[in-house]
VEXNURO-845553 format. One record per residue: residue in three letters; x, y, z of N, C-alpha, C in turn. Coordinates in steps of 0.2 Angstrom, whole numbers, padded with zeros to 4 digits. Example, Ala and Ser with C-alpha at 12.3 -4.5 7.8 and 13.67 -1.06 7.14 Angstrom:
<pts>
> ALA  0066  -0028  0039  0062  -0022  0039  0066  -0016  0039
> SER  0064  -0011  0035  0068  -0005  0036  0064  0000  0039
</pts>
This chain:
<pts>
> ARG  -0060  0045  -0068  -0065  0048  -0064  -0067  0055  -0067
> LEU  -0062  0058  -0069  -0064  0065  -0072  -0068  0064  -0078
> ARG  -0067  0059  -0082  -0072  0058  -0088  -0079  0056  -0086
> LEU  -0079  0053  -0080  -0086  0051  -0078  -0089  0057  -0075
> HIS  -0086  0062  -0072  -0089  0068  -0070  -0091  0072  -0076
> ASP  -0087  0072  -0081  -0089  0076  -0087  -0095  0073  -0090
> GLY  -0096  0067  -0090  -0101  0063  -0093  -0107  0063  -0089
> LYS  -0107  0066  -0083  -0113  0066  -0078  -0115  0059  -0075
> LEU  -0110  0054  -0076  -0112  0048  -0073  -0110  0048  -0065
> ILE  -0106  0053  -0063  -0105  0054  -0056  -0109  0060  -0054
> LYS  -0113  0059  -0050  -0118  0065  -0048  -0121  0063  -0041
> ASP  -0124  0068  -0038  -0128  0067  -0032  -0134  0062  -0033
> ARG  -0135  0057  -0030  -0141  0053  -0031  -0144  0051  -0024
> ARG  -0151  0050  -0025  -0155  0050  -0019  -0158  0042  -0019
> TYR  -0157  0039  -0013  -0159  0032  -0012  -0162  0032  -0005
> HIS  -0168  0029  -0004  -0171  0028  0002  -0171  0034  0007
> LEU  -0173  0040  0004  -0174  0046  0007  -0167  0049  0009
> ARG  -0162  0047  0006  -0155  0049  0008  -0151  0051  0002
> THR  -0148  0057  0002  -0144  0059  -0004  -0137  0057  -0003
> TYR  -0134  0054  -0008  -0127  0052  -0008  -0123  0056  -0013
> PRO  -0119  0061  -0011  -0116  0065  -0016  -0110  0061  -0020
> ASN  -0109  0064  -0026  -0104  0061  -0031  -0103  0054  -0031
> CYS  -0108  0050  -0033  -0108  0043  -0034  -0110  0041  -0041
> PHE  -0109  0035  -0042  -0112  0032  -0049  -0115  0025  -0047
> VAL  -0119  0023  -0052  -0123  0017  -0052  -0118  0012  -0056
> ALA  -0117  0006  -0052  -0112  0001  -0055  -0114  -0001  -0062
> LYS  -0121  -0003  -0063  -0123  -0005  -0069  -0122  0000  -0075
> GLU  -0123  0006  -0073  -0122  0011  -0078  -0115  0012  -0080
> LEU  -0110  0011  -0075  -0103  0012  -0076  -0101  0006  -0081
> THR  -0103  0000  -0079  -0101  -0005  -0084  -0103  -0004  -0091
> ASP  -0109  -0002  -0092  -0112  0000  -0099  -0107  0005  -0102
> TRP  -0105  0010  -0098  -0101  0016  -0100  -0094  0013  -0102
> LEU  -0091  0008  -0098  -0084  0005  -0100  -0085  0002  -0107
> ILE  -0090  -0002  -0108  -0091  -0005  -0115  -0092  0000  -0120
> ASP  -0096  0005  -0119  -0098  0010  -0124  -0091  0014  -0126
> HIS  -0087  0015  -0121  -0081  0019  -0123  -0075  0015  -0124
> LYS  -0076  0008  -0125  -0070  0004  -0127  -0065  0003  -0122
> GLU  -0067  0004  -0115  -0062  0003  -0110  -0063  -0004  -0108
> ALA  -0068  -0008  -0109  -0069  -0015  -0108  -0072  -0018  -0114
> PRO  -0070  -0024  -0116  -0073  -0028  -0121  -0080  -0031  -0119
> ASP  -0081  -0032  -0113  -0087  -0036  -0111  -0088  -0034  -0104
> ARG  -0094  -0036  -0101  -0096  -0035  -0094  -0092  -0038  -0089
> GLU  -0090  -0044  -0091  -0086  -0048  -0086  -0079  -0044  -0085
> THR  -0076  -0042  -0090  -0070  -0038  -0090  -0071  -0032  -0086
> GLY  -0076  -0028  -0087  -0078  -0022  -0084  -0078  -0023  -0076
> ILE  -0082  -0028  -0075  -0082  -0030  -0067  -0075  -0031  -0064
> ARG  -0071  -0035  -0068  -0064  -0036  -0065  -0060  -0030  -0064
> LEU  -0061  -0025  -0069  -0057  -0019  -0069  -0060  -0015  -0063
> MET  -0066  -0015  -0062  -0069  -0011  -0056  -0067  -0014  -0049
> GLN  -0066  -0021  -0049  -0064  -0024  -0043  -0057  -0022  -0042
> LYS  -0053  -0022  -0047  -0046  -0020  -0046  -0046  -0013  -0043
> LEU  -0050  -0008  -0045  -0050  -0002  -0042  -0052  -0002  -0035
> MET  -0057  -0006  -0033  -0059  -0007  -0026  -0053  -0010  -0022
> ASP  -0050  -0015  -0025  -0044  -0018  -0021  -0039  -0013  -0020
> HIS  -0038  -0008  -0024  -0033  -0003  -0023  -0035  0003  -0020
> TYR  -0041  0003  -0016  -0044  0008  -0012  -0045  0015  -0017
> ILE  -0047  0014  -0023  -0049  0019  -0027  -0056  0021  -0027
> ILE  -0060  0015  -0027  -0068  0016  -0027  -0070  0012  -0021
> HIS  -0076  0013  -0019  -0079  0009  -0013  -0087  0010  -0014
> HIS  -0090  0005  -0011  -0098  0006  -0010  -0099  0011  -0005
> VAL  -0104  0015  -0007  -0105  0022  -0003  -0106  0020  0005
> CYS  -0109  0014  0006  -0110  0013  0013  -0105  0007  0016
> ASP  -0100  0005  0011  -0096  0000  0013  -0099  -0006  0015
> GLU  -0105  -0008  0012  -0108  -0014  0013  -0106  -0020  0009
> HIS  -0103  -0018  0003  -0101  -0023  -0002  -0094  -0022  -0003
> SER  -0090  -0028  -0002  -0083  -0028  -0003  -0081  -0030  -0010
> ASP  -0086  -0032  -0014  -0085  -0034  -0021  -0089  -0029  -0025
> TYR  -0087  -0028  -0031  -0090  -0024  -0036  -0096  -0028  -0039
> LYS  -0102  -0026  -0039  -0107  -0030  -0041  -0110  -0026  -0047
> ASP  -0112  -0029  -0053  -0114  -0026  -0059  -0122  -0025  -0058
> ALA  -0124  -0021  -0053  -0131  -0020  -0052  -0132  -0013  -0050
> LYS  -0138  -0011  -0048  -0140  -0004  -0047  -0138  -0002  -0039
> LEU  -0132  -0003  -0038  -0129  -0001  -0032  -0125  0005  -0033
> LEU  -0124  0009  -0028  -0120  0015  -0028  -0113  0015  -0026
> TYR  -0108  0017  -0030  -0101  0017  -0028  -0099  0024  -0029
> ARG  -0093  0025  -0026  -0090  0032  -0026  -0082  0031  -0026
> PHE  -0079  0036  -0030  -0072  0037  -0030  -0070  0040  -0023
> ARG  -0065  0036  -0020  -0063  0039  -0013  -0060  0046  -0013
> LYS  -0058  0048  -0019  -0055  0055  -0020  -0061  0060  -0019
> ASP  -0067  0058  -0021  -0073  0062  -0020  -0076  0062  -0013
> ASP  -0074  0058  -0009  -0077  0059  -0002  -0071  0059  0003
> GLY  -0065  0060  0001  -0060  0061  0006  -0057  0055  0009
> THR  -0059  0049  0007  -0056  0043  0011  -0051  0040  0007
> PHE  -0048  0043  0002  -0042  0040  -0002  -0036  0040  0003
> PRO  -0033  0034  0004  -0027  0034  0008  -0021  0037  0006
> LEU  -0019  0043  0008  -0013  0046  0006  -0007  0043  0010
> THR  -0005  0038  0008  0001  0035  0011  0007  0038  0008
> LYS  0013  0036  0011  0019  0039  0009  0020  0037  0002
> ASP  0019  0031  0000  0020  0029  -0007  0016  0033  -0012
> VAL  0010  0034  -0010  0005  0038  -0015  0008  0045  -0015
> LYS  0010  0048  -0010  0012  0055  -0010  0019  0056  -0014
> VAL  0023  0051  -0013  0029  0051  -0018  0027  0051  -0025
> PHE  0023  0046  -0026  0021  0045  -0033  0018  0052  -0036
> MET  0013  0055  -0032  0010  0061  -0035  0016  0067  -0035
> ARG  0021  0067  -0031  0026  0072  -0031  0030  0071  -0038
> GLY  0031  0064  -0039  0035  0063  -0045  0031  0065  -0052
> GLN  0024  0064  -0052  0020  0066  -0057  0020  0073  -0058
> SER  0020  0077  -0053  0020  0084  -0053  0027  0087  -0056
> LEU  0032  0084  -0053  0039  0086  -0056  0039  0085  -0063
> TYR  0037  0079  -0065  0038  0077  -0072  0034  0082  -0077
> GLU  0027  0083  -0075  0023  0088  -0079  0027  0095  -0079
> LYS  0030  0097  -0074  0033  0103  -0074  0039  0103  -0078
> LEU  0043  0098  -0078  0049  0097  -0082  0047  0097  -0090
> VAL  0042  0093  -0092  0041  0092  -0099  0037  0099  -0102
> SER  0035  0103  -0098  0031  0109  -0100  0035  0115  -0101
> VAL  0042  0115  -0099  0046  0121  -0100  0050  0120  -0106
> GLU  0052  0126  -0108  0057  0126  -0114  0064  0124  -0111
> GLU  0068  0122  -0116  0075  0120  -0114  0075  0115  -0107
> SER  0070  0110  -0107  0070  0106  -0102  0076  0102  -0101
> ILE  0078  0100  -0095  0084  0095  -0094  0082  0088  -0096
> LEU  0076  0087  -0097  0074  0080  -0100  0076  0079  -0107
> LYS  0080  0075  -0109  0082  0074  -0116  0083  0067  -0117
> VAL  0084  0065  -0124  0086  0059  -0126  0093  0059  -0126
> ARG  0096  0054  -0123  0104  0054  -0122  0106  0047  -0124
> GLU  0112  0046  -0125  0115  0040  -0127  0121  0038  -0122
> GLU  0121  0032  -0120  0126  0030  -0116  0128  0023  -0117
> ASN  0134  0021  -0119  0137  0015  -0121  0133  0012  -0127
> SER  0132  0017  -0132  0128  0015  -0138  0121  0014  -0137
> VAL  0118  0015  -0132  0111  0014  -0131  0108  0021  -0129
> LYS  0102  0022  -0133  0098  0028  -0132  0093  0027  -0127
> TYR  0092  0032  -0122  0088  0032  -0117  0083  0038  -0117
> GLN  0077  0037  -0116  0072  0043  -0116  0071  0046  -0109
> ARG  0069  0052  -0109  0068  0056  -0103  0073  0056  -0098
> THR  0079  0057  -0101  0085  0057  -0096  0087  0064  -0094
> PHE  0091  0063  -0088  0094  0070  -0085  0100  0067  -0081
> LEU  0105  0072  -0080  0110  0071  -0076  0108  0072  -0068
> GLY  0111  0069  -0064  0109  0069  -0057  0111  0077  -0054
> CYS  0116  0079  -0056  0118  0086  -0054  0113  0091  -0057
> GLU  0111  0090  -0063  0106  0095  -0067  0100  0095  -0063
> MET  0097  0089  -0061  0091  0088  -0057  0092  0092  -0051
> ILE  0097  0091  -0047  0098  0095  -0041  0098  0102  -0042
> ASP  0101  0105  -0047  0101  0112  -0049  0094  0114  -0050
> TRP  0091  0110  -0054  0084  0112  -0056  0079  0112  -0050
> LEU  0079  0107  -0046  0075  0107  -0040  0076  0113  -0035
> VAL  0082  0115  -0034  0084  0120  -0029  0082  0127  -0033
> GLN  0083  0127  -0039  0082  0134  -0043  0074  0135  -0043
> GLU  0070  0130  -0044  0063  0130  -0044  0059  0130  -0037
> GLY  0063  0130  -0032  0060  0130  -0026  0057  0123  -0024
> GLU  0058  0118  -0027  0056  0111  -0026  0060  0108  -0020
> ALA  0065  0111  -0018  0069  0109  -0013  0073  0115  -0010
> GLU  0074  0115  -0003  0077  0121  0000  0085  0121  -0002
> ASN  0088  0115  -0002  0095  0115  -0003  0097  0108  -0006
> ARG  0103  0107  -0008  0105  0101  -0012  0104  0095  -0008
> LYS  0105  0095  -0001  0104  0089  0003  0097  0087  0002
> GLU  0092  0092  0003  0085  0090  0002  0083  0087  -0004
> ALA  0087  0090  -0010  0085  0088  -0017  0088  0081  -0018
> VAL  0093  0079  -0015  0096  0072  -0015  0091  0068  -0012
> GLU  0089  0069  -0006  0084  0065  -0003  0078  0064  -0007
> LEU  0075  0069  -0010  0069  0069  -0014  0071  0064  -0020
> GLY  0077  0065  -0023  0079  0061  -0029  0079  0053  -0027
> ARG  0082  0052  -0021  0082  0045  -0018  0075  0042  -0017
> ALA  0071  0046  -0015  0064  0044  -0013  0061  0042  -0020
> LEU  0062  0046  -0025  0059  0045  -0032  0062  0038  -0035
> LEU  0068  0037  -0034  0071  0031  -0036  0069  0025  -0033
> GLU  0068  0025  -0026  0066  0020  -0022  0059  0018  -0024
> HIS  0055  0022  -0026  0048  0021  -0028  0047  0019  -0035
> GLY  0053  0018  -0039  0052  0016  -0046  0050  0022  -0051
> ILE  0051  0028  -0049  0048  0033  -0053  0054  0036  -0058
> ILE  0060  0036  -0055  0066  0037  -0059  0071  0031  -0058
> GLN  0076  0031  -0062  0081  0025  -0061  0087  0027  -0064
> HIS  0093  0025  -0062  0099  0025  -0066  0098  0021  -0072
> VAL  0101  0024  -0078  0099  0021  -0085  0101  0014  -0085
> SER  0107  0012  -0082  0108  0005  -0082  0107  0001  -0075
> ASN  0103  0005  -0071  0100  0002  -0065  0106  -0001  -0060
> ARG  0111  0003  -0060  0117  0001  -0056  0118  0005  -0050
> GLN  0116  0011  -0050  0117  0016  -0045  0111  0019  -0041
> HIS  0112  0021  -0035  0107  0025  -0032  0107  0032  -0035
> PHE  0103  0037  -0032  0103  0044  -0034  0109  0048  -0031
> PHE  0113  0051  -0035  0118  0055  -0032  0119  0062  -0035
> ASP  0122  0067  -0032  0123  0074  -0035  0129  0073  -0039
> SER  0129  0071  -0045  0134  0070  -0049  0132  0070  -0056
> ASP  0137  0069  -0061  0135  0069  -0068  0133  0062  -0071
> VAL  0130  0057  -0066  0128  0051  -0068  0121  0052  -0071
> LEU  0120  0048  -0076  0114  0048  -0080  0108  0044  -0078
> TYR  0102  0048  -0077  0096  0045  -0074  0090  0046  -0079
> GLN  0085  0042  -0078  0079  0044  -0083  0073  0043  -0079
> PHE  0067  0046  -0081  0061  0045  -0078  0058  0038  -0081
> TRP  0058  0033  -0076  0056  0027  -0078  0048  0027  -0080
> ILE  0044  0031  -0077  0037  0031  -0079  0036  0037  -0084
> ASN  0033  0036  -0089  0031  0041  -0094  0023  0043  -0092
> PHE  0023  0049  -0087  0016  0050  -0085  0011  0053  -0090
> ARG  0014  0055  -0096  0009  0057  -0101  0007  0052  -0105
> ARG  0009  0046  -0105  0006  0041  -0109  -0001  0039  -0106
> ARG  -0006  0040  -0111  -0012  0038  -0108  -0013  0030  -0108
> ARG  -0015  0028  -0102  -0016  0021  -0101  -0023  0019  -0101
> ARG  -0024  0013  -0104  -0031  0010  -0104  -0032  0006  -0097
> LEU  -0038  0006  -0095  -0040  0002  -0089  -0038  -0005  -0090
> THR  -0038  -0008  -0096  -0037  -0015  -0096  -0030  -0017  -0095
> GLU  -0025  -0012  -0095  -0018  -0013  -0093  -0018  -0016  -0085
> LEU  -0023  -0014  -0081  -0023  -0016  -0074  -0023  -0023  -0074
> LEU  -0026  -0027  -0078  -0027  -0034  -0078  -0020  -0037  -0080
> ASN  -0016  -0034  -0083  -0009  -0037  -0085  -0004  -0036  -0080
> GLU  -0005  -0031  -0075  0000  -0030  -0070  0001  -0035  -0065
> ASN  0007  -0036  -0063  0008  -0041  -0057  0006  -0038  -0051
> SER  0002  -0042  -0047  0000  -0039  -0040  0006  -0040  -0036
> SER  0008  -0034  -0034  0014  -0033  -0029  0011  -0033  -0022
> ARG  0014  -0037  -0018  0012  -0038  -0011  0017  -0034  -0007
> ALA  0015  -0031  -0002  0020  -0028  0003  0023  -0033  0007
> LEU  0020  -0039  0008  0023  -0044  0012  0024  -0050  0007
> SER  0029  -0054  0009  0030  -0061  0006  0026  -0066  0009
> GLU  0026  -0072  0007  0021  -0077  0009  0025  -0080  0015
> SER  0030  -0077  0018  0033  -0081  0024  0029  -0081  0030
> PRO  0029  -0085  0034  0025  -0086  0040  0024  -0080  0044
> ASP  0030  -0077  0045  0030  -0071  0050  0034  -0065  0046
> SER  0031  -0059  0046  0034  -0054  0043  0038  -0050  0048
> PRO  0044  -0047  0046  0049  -0044  0050  0046  -0038  0054
> PHE  0041  -0035  0051  0038  -0029  0055  0033  -0031  0061
> CYS  0031  -0037  0060  0025  -0038  0065  0027  -0041  0071
> LEU  0030  -0047  0071  0031  -0051  0077  0039  -0052  0078
> ARG  0041  -0050  0084  0048  -0050  0086  0049  -0052  0093
> LYS  0055  -0056  0094  0057  -0057  0101  0064  -0057  0101
> LEU  0067  -0053  0104  0074  -0052  0104  0078  -0057  0107
> ASN  0076  -0060  0113  0080  -0065  0116  0075  -0071  0117
> PRO  0074  -0075  0112  0069  -0081  0113  0072  -0086  0117
> ASP  0067  -0089  0121  0069  -0095  0125  0071  -0100  0121
> PRO  0075  -0105  0122  0077  -0111  0118  0071  -0115  0116
> GLY  0066  -0115  0120  0060  -0119  0118  0054  -0116  0115
> ASN  0055  -0109  0114  0050  -0105  0111  0051  -0104  0104
> THR  0047  -0107  0100  0048  -0106  0092  0043  -0102  0089
> SER  0039  -0098  0093  0033  -0095  0090  0035  -0088  0087
> PHE  0041  -0085  0089  0043  -0079  0087  0049  -0078  0083
> LEU  0049  -0073  0079  0054  -0072  0074  0060  -0069  0079
> SER  0066  -0071  0077  0072  -0069  0081  0076  -0065  0077
> VAL  0079  -0059  0080  0083  -0054  0077  0089  -0054  0081
> GLN  0095  -0054  0077  0101  -0056  0081  0105  -0050  0084
> THR  0106  -0045  0081  0110  -0039  0084  0107  -0033  0083
> ASN  0109  -0028  0087  0106  -0021  0086  0107  -0018  0079
> LYS  0112  -0020  0076  0113  -0017  0069  0107  -0020  0065
> GLU  0106  -0027  0066  0101  -0030  0062  0094  -0027  0063
> ILE  0093  -0026  0070  0086  -0023  0072  0085  -0016  0068
> LYS  0090  -0012  0067  0089  -0006  0064  0088  -0007  0056
> ILE  0090  -0012  0053  0089  -0014  0046  0081  -0016  0046
> VAL  0079  -0020  0051  0072  -0022  0051  0068  -0016  0051
> SER  0069  -0012  0055  0065  -0005  0056  0065  -0002  0050
> ALA  0071  -0001  0046  0071  0002  0040  0066  -0001  0035
> VAL  0067  -0008  0035  0062  -0011  0030  0055  -0010  0032
> ARG  0053  -0010  0038  0046  -0009  0040  0044  -0002  0037
> ARG  0048  0003  0037  0046  0010  0035  0047  0011  0028
> SER  0049  0006  0024  0051  0007  0017  0045  0007  0013
> SER  0046  0007  0006  0040  0007  0001  0038  0000  0000
> ILE  0032  0000  -0002  0029  -0007  -0004  0033  -0010  -0009
> THR  0036  -0007  -0014  0040  -0010  -0019  0046  -0013  -0016
> SER  0049  -0010  -0011  0055  -0013  -0008  0053  -0019  -0005
> LEU  0048  -0019  -0001  0046  -0025  0003  0044  -0030  -0001
> ALA  0041  -0029  -0007  0039  -0034  -0012  0045  -0038  -0015
> GLY  0051  -0035  -0014  0057  -0038  -0016  0059  -0036  -0023
> ASN  0056  -0031  -0026  0057  -0029  -0032  0062  -0023  -0033
> SER  0065  -0021  -0027  0070  -0016  -0027  0077  -0019  -0028
> ASN  0081  -0014  -0029  0088  -0016  -0031  0092  -0017  -0024
> PRO  0097  -0022  -0024  0101  -0023  -0018  0105  -0017  -0016
> TYR  0107  -0013  -0020  0112  -0008  -0018  0109  -0002  -0014
> PHE  0102  -0002  -0013  0099  0003  -0008  0095  0000  -0003
> SER  0093  -0006  -0004  0089  -0009  0001  0092  -0016  0004
> PRO  0096  -0015  0009  0099  -0021  0012  0094  -0026  0014
> THR  0096  -0033  0013  0092  -0038  0015  0092  -0039  0023
> PRO  0087  -0039  0026  0087  -0039  0034  0090  -0046  0036
> MET  0094  -0046  0041  0097  -0052  0043  0092  -0055  0048
> LEU  0087  -0059  0046  0082  -0062  0050  0084  -0070  0051
> VAL  0083  -0072  0057  0085  -0079  0058  0079  -0082  0062
> PHE  0076  -0088  0059  0071  -0092  0062  0075  -0097  0067
> PRO  0072  -0098  0073  0075  -0104  0077  0074  -0110  0072
> PRO  0079  -0115  0074  0079  -0121  0069  0073  -0125  0068
> VAL  0069  -0125  0073  0063  -0129  0073  0056  -0125  0072
> ALA  0057  -0119  0070  0051  -0114  0069  0046  -0118  0064
> GLU  0040  -0117  0066  0035  -0120  0062  0033  -0115  0056
> CYS  0034  -0116  0050  0033  -0112  0044  0026  -0110  0043
> ASN  0021  -0114  0044  0014  -0112  0043  0010  -0114  0049
> PRO  0011  -0110  0054  0007  -0111  0060  0000  -0112  0059
> LYS  -0003  -0117  0063  -0010  -0119  0063  -0014  -0113  0065
> SER  -0020  -0111  0063  -0024  -0106  0065  -0026  -0107  0072
> VAL  -0026  -0101  0076  -0027  -0101  0083  -0035  -0101  0084
> LEU  -0039  -0100  0078  -0046  -0100  0079  -0049  -0107  0080
> LYS  -0054  -0108  0084  -0057  -0115  0085  -0061  -0117  0079
> ARG  -0064  -0112  0076  -0068  -0113  0070  -0068  -0107  0066
> PRO  -0069  -0107  0059  -0070  -0101  0055  -0076  -0097  0057
> VAL  -0075  -0090  0057  -0080  -0085  0058  -0081  -0081  0052
> THR  -0087  -0079  0050  -0089  -0075  0045  -0090  -0068  0047
> ASN  -0090  -0063  0042  -0092  -0056  0044  -0099  -0056  0046
> GLU  -0103  -0059  0043  -0110  -0059  0045  -0111  -0061  0052
> GLU  -0108  -0066  0054  -0108  -0069  0061  -0106  -0063  0066
> LEU  -0100  -0060  0064  -0097  -0055  0068  -0102  -0049  0069
> LEU  -0105  -0047  0064  -0109  -0041  0064  -0117  -0042  0065
> SER  -0119  -0048  0066  -0126  -0049  0067  -0128  -0046  0074
> PRO  -0134  -0044  0074  -0137  -0041  0080  -0137  -0046  0086
> GLY  -0134  -0044  0092  -0134  -0049  0097  -0128  -0054  0097
> ALA  -0124  -0053  0092  -0118  -0058  0092  -0114  -0057  0098
> PRO  -0111  -0062  0101  -0107  -0062  0107  -0100  -0059  0106
> TYR  -0099  -0054  0103  -0093  -0050  0102  -0093  -0043  0104
> ILE  -0088  -0041  0107  -0087  -0034  0109  -0081  -0030  0105
> LYS  -0082  -0024  0103  -0077  -0020  0100  -0073  -0016  0104
> LYS  -0066  -0017  0103  -0061  -0013  0107  -0057  -0009  0103
> THR  -0055  -0003  0105  -0050  0001  0101  -0043  0001  0105
> LEU  -0038  -0001  0101  -0031  -0002  0104  -0027  0004  0100
> THR  -0023  0007  0104  -0018  0012  0102  -0011  0009  0103
> ILE  -0007  0007  0098  -0001  0003  0098  0004  0008  0096
> VAL  0009  0010  0100  0015  0014  0098  0021  0009  0096
> GLY  0022  0009  0090  0028  0004  0088  0034  0006  0090
> ASP  0039  0001  0092  0045  0002  0094  0050  0002  0089
> ALA  0057  0001  0090  0062  0001  0085  0061  -0005  0080
> VAL  0058  -0010  0082  0057  -0017  0078  0051  -0017  0075
> GLY  0045  -0015  0078  0039  -0016  0075  0033  -0015  0080
> TRP  0028  -0019  0079  0022  -0018  0084  0021  -0024  0088
> GLY  0024  -0030  0086  0024  -0036  0090  0017  -0040  0089
> PHE  0015  -0041  0083  0009  -0046  0082  0009  -0048  0075
> VAL  0005  -0054  0074  0005  -0056  0067  -0003  -0057  0066
> VAL  -0005  -0054  0060  -0011  -0055  0057  -0012  -0061  0052
> ARG  -0017  -0064  0052  -0018  -0070  0047  -0025  -0070  0045
> GLY  -0026  -0074  0040  -0033  -0076  0038  -0036  -0070  0033
> GLY  -0042  -0070  0033  -0045  -0065  0028  -0053  -0065  0028
> ARG  -0056  -0059  0028  -0063  -0058  0028  -0067  -0062  0033
> PRO  -0066  -0061  0039  -0061  -0056  0043  -0054  -0059  0044
> CYS  -0050  -0055  0045  -0043  -0057  0048  -0043  -0057  0055
> HIS  -0039  -0061  0058  -0038  -0062  0065  -0031  -0061  0068
> ILE  -0030  -0060  0074  -0023  -0060  0077  -0021  -0067  0078
> GLN  -0016  -0069  0075  -0013  -0076  0075  -0008  -0076  0081
> ALA  -0004  -0071  0083  0001  -0072  0088  0002  -0065  0091
> VAL  0004  -0064  0097  0006  -0058  0100  0012  -0059  0104
> ASP  0017  -0055  0103  0023  -0055  0107  0021  -0053  0114
> PRO  0022  -0057  0119  0020  -0055  0126  0024  -0049  0129
> GLY  0030  -0047  0126  0034  -0042  0128  0034  -0036  0123
> GLY  0029  -0036  0118  0029  -0031  0113  0024  -0025  0114
> PRO  0024  -0020  0110  0019  -0015  0111  0012  -0017  0110
> ALA  0010  -0022  0106  0003  -0024  0105  0000  -0027  0111
> ALA  0004  -0031  0115  0002  -0034  0121  0001  -0029  0126
> ALA  0005  -0024  0126  0004  -0019  0131  -0002  -0015  0130
> ALA  -0004  -0014  0124  -0010  -0011  0122  -0017  -0015  0123
> GLY  -0016  -0021  0125  -0022  -0025  0126  -0023  -0030  0120
> MET  -0019  -0031  0115  -0021  -0036  0110  -0020  -0043  0112
> LYS  -0024  -0047  0110  -0024  -0054  0111  -0025  -0058  0105
> VAL  -0023  -0064  0105  -0024  -0069  0100  -0032  -0070  0099
> CYS  -0034  -0072  0093  -0041  -0073  0091  -0045  -0067  0091
> GLN  -0043  -0061  0092  -0047  -0055  0091  -0047  -0054  0083
> PHE  -0053  -0051  0081  -0054  -0050  0074  -0052  -0043  0072
> VAL  -0049  -0041  0067  -0047  -0034  0065  -0053  -0031  0061
> PHE  -0056  -0026  0065  -0062  -0022  0062  -0059  -0016  0058
> SER  -0055  -0012  0060  -0052  -0006  0057  -0045  -0005  0058
> VAL  -0041  -0002  0054  -0034  0000  0054  -0034  0008  0053
> ASN  -0032  0012  0058  -0031  0019  0057  -0037  0022  0054
> GLY  -0043  0020  0056  -0050  0022  0054  -0052  0019  0047
> MET  -0049  0015  0044  -0051  0011  0038  -0054  0005  0040
> TYR  -0061  0004  0038  -0064  -0003  0039  -0061  -0008  0035
> VAL  -0059  -0014  0038  -0055  -0019  0034  -0058  -0026  0035
> LEU  -0064  -0027  0037  -0066  -0034  0038  -0066  -0038  0032
> HIS  -0067  -0034  0026  -0067  -0037  0020  -0060  -0039  0016
> LEU  -0055  -0037  0020  -0048  -0038  0017  -0044  -0044  0019
> ASP  -0039  -0046  0015  -0035  -0051  0017  -0029  -0049  0022
> TYR  -0025  -0054  0025  -0020  -0051  0029  -0014  -0048  0026
> GLN  -0013  -0050  0019  -0007  -0046  0016  -0009  -0039  0015
> THR  -0015  -0037  0013  -0017  -0030  0012  -0018  -0026  0019
> ILE  -0020  -0030  0024  -0020  -0026  0031  -0013  -0025  0033
> SER  -0009  -0030  0032  -0002  -0029  0034  0002  -0023  0030
> SER  0000  -0022  0024  0002  -0017  0020  0000  -0010  0022
> LEU  -0006  -0010  0024  -0009  -0004  0027  -0005  -0002  0034
> ILE  -0004  -0007  0038  0000  -0005  0044  0007  -0003  0043
> MET  0010  -0006  0038  0017  -0005  0037  0018  0002  0034
> THR  0013  0004  0029  0014  0011  0026  0011  0016  0030
> GLY  0008  0015  0036  0005  0020  0040  0009  0023  0045
> PRO  0006  0027  0050  0010  0030  0055  0013  0025  0060
> ARG  0018  0027  0064  0021  0023  0069  0016  0021  0074
> THR  0012  0026  0076  0006  0025  0081  0000  0022  0077
> LEU  -0001  0016  0079  -0006  0012  0075  -0013  0012  0080
> VAL  -0018  0014  0076  -0025  0013  0080  -0029  0008  0077
> MET  -0031  0003  0080  -0034  -0003  0078  -0041  -0004  0082
> GLU  -0046  -0006  0078  -0052  -0008  0081  -0052  -0016  0081
> VAL  -0053  -0019  0086  -0054  -0026  0086  -0060  -0029  0089
> MET  -0062  -0035  0087  -0068  -0038  0090  -0066  -0044  0093
> GLU  -0068  -0045  0099  -0066  -0051  0103  -0072  -0055  0106
> ALA  -0072  -0061  0107  -0078  -0065  0109  -0079  -0063  0117
> ILE  -0085  -0063  0118  -0087  -0062  0126  -0086  -0068  0129
> GLU  -0082  -0068  0135  -0081  -0074  0138  -0087  -0077  0141
</pts>
């Protein structure tokens, strides 16, 4: 983004009597990627930019295109228009990067090459040394707050115990920065990364749909057994995307005790009578109305399941849950989540936005006029 600003590819542009600030032309950017060896060909360049769109880094200036098109269309970096979603995960990542830059730029840094069990590790530090440094530099008010920061960095994969066996403690245990923030990355590396989903492909996610005391004949809802297990589910709902994807270590992310009723249907049939397209939803005179729902999550979740994609729909609603109390119904289509337009997204991405967002959820939905 900064290189594009320096090269004047990002600038204010006028189109149809309207000025769009800080934007770039897709076709020009694809040319730039090839000229600067960031992409070997146009097809790869398009795939790279689509990755950035999928990760909410760039978007079409009017959000009229969910795909990156190699044409004379205007796109913009979300950081340039204030729409970049600063989720908890992003904030922790940026904090980790800031601390790393501060550590490597000082003389006599606590980051050193150290050896443990005949293995050399880069960018290492002792837990107690990091605590001392964080408090001394004003990055944390006290040792307890410094430990909490260290644990957040570890849970988000920024630091780790050198043999990956312990959480972060105020002790002489050896840790390392897992991410080398100063290594320059090429855009093509994005195509080799595994796509981490905040949700598994299980039919119902623990944060969404819950029923604490299901009737014997009701198999539509996820069952949670005890108060202790409810607390664990709540912790999972508020945790990082990495943890929810199953990539975190068992010593700090307990597996929730979730029990499906014996005859639960694993892949429930869609509640929609027929598929509906975005064009049909948004066409003038379409028989749909938009409603805004404010849902305050409880200790277990919000009480609904999203399914489908482009557009997503409400597959199920717990009649005793917060979503039902707010007026949510099955077959409604999800238009926006916490102010973000989501008609072009799939249900896994929307579920991720919900889980990493605030406890009070504001959703716009579209429902058919009876």
